[in-house]
C-alpha positions in Angstrom: -1.6 133.4 -61.6 -2.0 130.1 -63.6 -5.3 129.1 -65.0 -5.1 125.9 -62.9 -4.9 128.1 -59.8 -7.7 130.2 -61.1 -9.8 127.1 -61.3 -9.2 126.4 -57.6 -10.2 129.9 -56.6 -13.3 129.7 -58.8 -14.4 126.5 -57.1 -14.0 128.1 -53.7 -15.9 131.2 -54.7 -18.8 129.2 -56.1 -19.1 127.1 -52.9 -19.1 130.3 -50.8 -21.6 132.1 -53.1 -23.9 129.1 -53.2 -23.8 128.8 -49.4 -24.4 132.5 -48.8 -27.1 132.9 -51.4 -29.0 129.7 -51.0 -32.0 131.3 -49.4 -32.5 133.9 -52.2 -31.4 132.2 -55.3 -34.1 130.8 -57.5 -33.9 127.2 -58.5 -32.1 126.6 -61.8 -31.7 123.5 -64.0 -28.1 122.8 -64.6 -26.9 120.2 -67.1 -25.3 117.2 -65.4 -22.2 117.7 -67.7 -21.6 121.1 -66.2 -21.0 119.6 -62.8 -19.1 116.6 -63.9 -21.7 113.9 -63.8 -22.5 111.2 -66.3 -18.7 110.6 -67.0 -18.2 114.2 -68.1 -15.6 116.5 -66.7 -16.7 119.8 -65.2 -15.4 122.9 -67.0 -13.5 124.0 -64.0 -11.5 120.8 -64.1 -10.7 120.8 -67.8 -7.3 121.7 -69.3 -7.7 124.1 -72.2 -5.1 123.3 -74.9 -3.9 124.9 -78.1 -1.7 123.4 -80.8 1.3 124.9 -82.6 2.6 123.3 -85.8 0.3 120.4 -86.2 1.4 118.2 -89.1 1.7 114.4 -89.3 3.2 113.8 -85.9 1.3 116.6 -84.3 -2.0 115.2 -85.6 -1.2 111.9 -83.9 -0.3 113.7 -80.7 -3.5 115.7 -80.9 -5.5 112.5 -81.2 -3.9 111.4 -77.9 -4.9 114.6 -76.3 -8.5 114.5 -77.6 -8.9 111.0 -76.0 -8.6 112.6 -72.6 -11.9 113.6 -71.1 -10.4 116.5 -69.2 -8.9 118.2 -72.4 -10.6 120.9 -74.4 -8.8 121.8 -77.6 -9.7 125.3 -78.7 -7.1 126.7 -81.2 -4.5 125.7 -83.8 -1.6 127.7 -85.2 0.3 126.6 -88.3 2.2 128.3 -91.1 0.3 126.2 -93.6 -3.4 127.0 -94.3 -4.1 123.4 -95.2 -3.0 122.2 -91.8 -4.9 124.9 -90.0 -8.1 123.8 -91.8 -7.5 120.1 -91.2 -7.0 120.5 -87.5 -9.9 122.8 -87.1 -12.1 120.2 -88.9 -10.9 117.5 -86.4 -11.6 119.7 -83.4 -14.9 121.0 -84.6 -16.1 117.5 -85.4 -15.0 116.3 -82.0 -17.0 118.9 -80.1 -19.9 119.4 -82.6 -19.3 123.1 -83.1 -17.2 125.5 -85.1 -15.3 127.1 -82.2 -11.7 126.0 -82.9 -9.6 129.2 -83.5 -7.0 129.5 -86.3 -3.7 131.4 -86.2 -0.7 131.8 -88.4 1.5 133.5 -85.8 1.8 131.4 -82.6 2.2 134.5 -80.5 -1.4 135.4 -81.1 -2.4 131.9 -79.9 -0.3 132.4 -76.8 -2.1 135.7 -76.1 -5.3 133.8 -75.4 -5.9 133.9 -71.7 -8.2 130.9 -71.7 -5.4 128.5 -72.9 -3.6 126.5 -70.1 -1.2 124.4 -72.2 0.1 124.0 -75.7 1.1 121.1 -77.9 4.2 122.1 -79.8 4.8 119.8 -82.8 6.5 122.1 -85.3 9.8 121.1 -86.9 12.7 121.0 -84.5 13.9 124.4 -85.8 11.0 125.9 -83.8 10.7 123.6 -80.7 12.8 125.4 -78.1 12.0 128.9 -79.3 8.2 128.3 -79.3 8.5 126.5 -75.9 10.3 129.4 -74.3 7.8 131.9 -75.7 5.0 129.7 -74.3 6.6 129.5 -70.9 6.9 133.3 -70.7 3.2 133.5 -71.7 2.3 131.4 -68.7 1.5 128.2 -70.6 2.6 124.6 -69.9 3.7 122.6 -72.8 4.1 119.2 -74.4 6.9 119.6 -76.9 7.9 117.1 -79.6 11.5 116.1 -80.1 14.3 116.9 -80.7 13.5 119.8 -78.4 16.7 121.8 -79.0 19.0 122.7 -81.9 22.3 123.0 -79.9 23.9 123.0 -76.5 23.3 126.7 -75.8 19.6 126.4 -76.6 19.4 123.4 -74.3 20.7 125.5 -71.4 18.4 128.4 -72.2 15.4 126.1 -72.4 16.2 124.5 -69.1 16.8 127.8 -67.3 13.5 129.3 -68.7 11.5 126.4 -67.3 13.2 126.7 -63.9 12.6 130.4 -63.8 9.0 130.4 -65.0 7.9 127.2 -63.1 6.0 125.9 -66.2 5.4 122.2 -66.7 7.4 120.9 -69.7 7.2 117.4 -71.1 9.4 116.5 -74.0 7.8 114.1 -76.5 10.1 111.2 -75.7 7.2 109.0 -75.0 9.1 105.8 -74.5 9.7 106.9 -70.9 6.1 106.1 -70.3 6.1 102.6 -71.7 6.2 99.8 -69.2 9.0 97.6 -70.6 11.4 100.6 -71.2 10.6 101.9 -67.7 11.3 98.5 -66.2 14.6 98.1 -68.1 15.7 101.5 -66.8 14.6 100.6 -63.3 16.8 97.5 -63.3 19.9 99.6 -64.2 19.0 102.5 -61.9 18.3 100.4 -58.8 21.4 98.2 -59.0 19.7 95.0 -60.1 22.3 94.6 -62.9 25.2 95.3 -60.5 27.3 98.3 -61.0 26.5 99.7 -64.5 29.4 99.5 -66.9 27.9 100.6 -70.2 24.6 101.9 -71.6 23.9 101.5 -75.4 21.8 103.7 -77.7 20.8 103.3 -81.3 21.3 106.3 -83.7 19.6 107.0 -87.0 23.1 107.3 -88.5 26.5 108.7 -87.9 26.4 111.7 -90.1 27.1 115.4 -89.6 26.2 117.7 -92.5 25.6 121.3 -93.2 22.0 122.2 -94.3 21.5 122.6 -98.0 20.5 125.5 -100.2 18.1 124.7 -103.0 17.4 127.0 -106.0 14.6 129.5 -105.4 11.1 128.6 -106.3 8.0 130.8 -106.4 7.0 131.5 -102.9 3.3 130.8 -102.1 1.0 133.6 -100.7 1.6 134.2 -97.0 -1.9 133.0 -96.2 -1.2 129.7 -97.8 2.3 129.2 -96.5 4.1 131.7 -94.4 7.7 131.0 -95.4 9.2 133.6 -93.3 7.5 132.3 -90.2 8.4 128.7 -91.2 12.1 129.7 -91.2 11.7 131.5 -87.9 15.0 131.6 -86.1 16.8 129.7 -88.8 19.1 131.4 -91.3 17.1 132.8 -94.3 17.1 130.9 -97.6 14.9 131.0 -100.6 11.7 129.0 -100.7 11.9 125.5 -102.0 9.3 122.8 -101.6 11.9 120.3 -100.5 12.8 122.5 -97.6 9.2 122.9 -96.7 8.2 119.2 -96.7 11.3 117.1 -96.7 13.8 115.9 -94.1 15.9 119.1 -94.2 17.8 121.7 -92.3 15.2 122.1 -89.6 15.3 118.5 -88.6 18.6 117.7 -87.1 19.9 120.5 -84.9 21.2 123.4 -87.0 24.7 122.9 -88.2 24.6 119.1 -88.0 21.7 117.0 -89.2 20.3 113.5 -88.8 21.9 110.7 -86.9 22.5 110.9 -83.2 20.0 113.6 -82.4 17.0 112.2 -84.3 17.0 108.8 -82.6 19.3 109.9 -79.7 16.7 112.2 -78.3 14.8 108.9 -77.6 17.6 106.3 -77.1 20.2 108.5 -75.3 17.3 109.9 -73.2 16.5 106.4 -72.0 20.2 105.7 -71.3 20.4 108.8 -69.2 17.3 107.7 -67.3 18.8 104.3 -66.7 21.7 105.9 -64.7 19.5 108.4 -62.9 19.6 111.4 -65.3 23.0 112.3 -64.0 25.3 114.9 -65.7 26.3 114.3 -69.4 29.4 112.4 -70.5 32.7 114.2 -70.2 34.5 112.5 -73.1 33.3 112.0 -76.7 35.2 109.9 -79.3 34.6 110.1 -83.0 32.9 107.0 -84.4 34.8 103.9 -85.4 33.1 101.0 -87.3 29.6 102.5 -86.5 30.3 103.0 -82.8 30.7 106.2 -80.9 31.9 105.8 -77.3 31.4 108.6 -74.8 32.3 108.3 -71.1 30.9 109.8 -67.9 33.0 111.1 -65.1 32.5 107.9 -63.1 33.7 105.7 -66.0 30.3 104.5 -67.3 30.4 104.2 -71.1 27.7 105.5 -73.4 27.9 103.5 -76.6 26.0 104.8 -79.6 26.1 102.1 -82.1 24.3 101.2 -85.4 24.7 97.4 -85.4 24.8 94.3 -83.1 21.2 94.7 -81.7 18.8 91.9 -80.9 15.7 91.8 -83.1 13.5 93.7 -80.7 12.3 96.5 -83.0 13.3 100.1 -83.5 14.8 102.4 -80.9 16.7 99.7 -79.0 18.6 100.3 -75.8 20.8 98.0 -73.8 22.2 98.3 -70.2 25.1 96.2 -69.0 26.2 95.8 -65.4 28.7 93.7 -63.6 26.2 91.0 -62.9 23.6 91.3 -65.6 22.2 93.0 -68.7 18.8 93.9 -70.3 17.9 95.0 -73.8 14.6 96.4 -75.0 13.1 97.8 -78.2 9.8 99.0 -79.8 8.4 95.5 -80.0 7.5 95.8 -76.4 9.7 92.8 -75.5 12.6 92.5 -73.1 15.6 90.2 -73.2 17.4 89.7 -69.9 20.6 88.0 -68.9 18.6 86.0 -66.3 14.9 85.3 -65.7 15.5 86.1 -62.1 15.6 89.8 -63.0 11.9 89.8 -63.7 10.8 87.3 -61.2 7.6 88.3 -59.5 7.0 91.2 -61.8 4.4 91.5 -64.6 5.6 94.0 -67.2 3.0 94.9 -69.8 4.1 94.3 -73.4 3.0 97.2 -75.5 4.4 97.2 -79.0 5.1 100.3 -81.1 5.5 103.6 -79.3 2.1 105.1 -78.4 2.2 108.5 -76.8 -1.1 108.3 -74.9 0.5 107.4 -71.5 3.1 110.2 -71.9 0.3 112.7 -72.7 -1.6 111.5 -69.6 1.5 112.0 -67.4 1.8 115.5 -68.7 -1.8 116.4 -68.0 -1.7 114.9 -64.5 1.4 117.1 -63.9 -0.3 120.2 -65.2 -2.9 119.6 -62.5 -0.6 118.7 -59.7 2.2 121.1 -60.7 4.8 118.3 -60.4 7.6 117.3 -62.8 6.7 115.0 -65.7 8.8 112.1 -66.7 10.7 113.9 -69.4 11.0 117.3 -67.8 13.2 120.1 -69.1 16.1 119.1 -66.9 16.1 115.5 -68.1 15.4 116.3 -71.7 18.1 119.0 -72.0 20.8 116.8 -70.4 20.1 114.1 -73.0 20.1 116.6 -75.8 23.4 118.1 -74.7 24.9 114.6 -74.8 23.5 114.2 -78.4 24.8 117.6 -79.5 28.2 117.0 -78.1 28.4 113.6 -79.9 27.3 115.3 -83.1 30.1 117.8 -82.8 32.6 115.0 -82.3 31.3 113.4 -85.5 31.5 116.8 -87.3 35.1 117.5 -86.2 36.3 113.9 -86.4 38.3 114.1 -83.1 38.1 113.3 -79.5 36.5 116.0 -77.3 36.5 116.7 -73.6 33.5 118.4 -72.1 33.1 120.2 -68.8 29.5 119.6 -67.7 29.7 122.3 -65.0 30.9 125.1 -67.3 29.1 123.6 -70.3 32.1 124.0 -72.6 34.6 121.8 -74.4 38.1 121.8 -72.8 40.7 123.5 -74.9 38.9 123.3 -78.2 37.8 126.7 -79.6 36.3 125.2 -82.8 34.1 122.8 -80.9 33.0 125.6 -78.5 31.9 127.7 -81.4 29.6 124.9 -82.5 27.7 125.0 -79.2 25.4 127.6 -80.6 24.3 129.4 -83.7 23.0 132.8 -84.7 19.3 133.3 -84.6 17.4 135.6 -86.9 15.6 138.6 -85.4 13.3 138.8 -83.6 13.7 135.2 -82.4 16.5 135.6 -79.9 15.6 134.5 -76.4 
């Protein structure tokens, strides 16, 4: 039984017990915070959270969680002692105690029965593996992106969430920003006419094997657990650049960078704009900084580096037969006609804050409903990115069967759908 369900049973029990024992129970003074008065949240209504892999991005996410009155953060796991200490200090200062637990192995954190949900902000090498372990341990999760390393892992993650019924929110927080949501709504509801093309911005059009640096002195395990840092990835000797830089763990296993890094945001928004339908069935290698993929109904997914309006990072554009819209991280929209926004007020929020996305996740933990970037939506977007990366790596046109989840008549491409995982990290 989930902790959320236990909370509900506990509340019913307390009401029954208080009613039955009212005549014999001695009066007690209960702090108002314990029953949710004075703006506090009663303990039975709080979501108890642990953090796995809390570095720069994770610390930002943690701040978004700590802003929520119904969150109690109780434990951190990280392979680096310095990060464990830093996060414990943040949590202990927040609550005025020294209760935040520290772990080097995330499985020990997942064993804690008081934890309802986890924030997973490791490098992408760990995201899906940690998320599937968390689901099997009965935890809900907010997982940073990219959430998977390859197509096979995307399918496994999606199936795990279906089977376990856990709440999964990918950290593609732009789905929770008003102007991006409005742009997607225009496309999805036919306000642009029949959609002809959806456009996403990549971080580059590269596909490269991960490197192998010369061995350096490995730190003590308590300081940096290098073996746990590598986790399911192929072993390689310790090197500081692998530990701290933009490296093999960042881009999806055999191919790094480009489409997956930004695409897990931009392609995700494009998928949302057309209703989170199946992934494209055709992928062409890039030409002049443009990679064109096509869905079964003829809609084009155009992943391009240039030609964008000056609307900030992570731009997307949706073009229909009667209109178009473009949006970016400035918080601004540009539309083909002012009539598209007539009668609507869309908040202009610059940057890409995660607070709204975190709140959506927490609300879904309580309601047991699907968050905005659930596992189904996130994994479809990631499969599209991985397939595009494979087309870049092989330099040829690929056909993809979204029902069988395999490339048509291309053995080499199909081998790139997955990669070997080190023991004991197979799922």
